[in-house]
C-alpha positions, 0 to 999 in steps of 0.5 A: 446510819439512822436508828431508833433506840427500840430497834432490833439492831443494838446501838453497839452494833451500829457504832461498830458499823459506823466506826468501820465506814469512812465519814459515816455518822450515826443518829440514834433517836429515842423512842423510835421504832419505825423511824420513816413512818413515825418521824418522816420530817426528822428523817428527811432533815437528817438525811439532807443534813448528811448529804450537805455535809453539815453537822446535825444540830436540829431545833428539836422543837421543830420536830415535835408533834 
């Protein structure tokens, strides 16, 4: 599950959803409201990382801009 910290859904709610789903992950990105529009390269990276089963640990400098 991806969300920004400025979204309509609270982080607490997302944590509850992730806790209820086996193998779910949550990524909360600071300062983001419309993730797909604001940071498509980061969203793509996180989705691909999840699908590959990798632990997300991006080089955040690669996504600045």
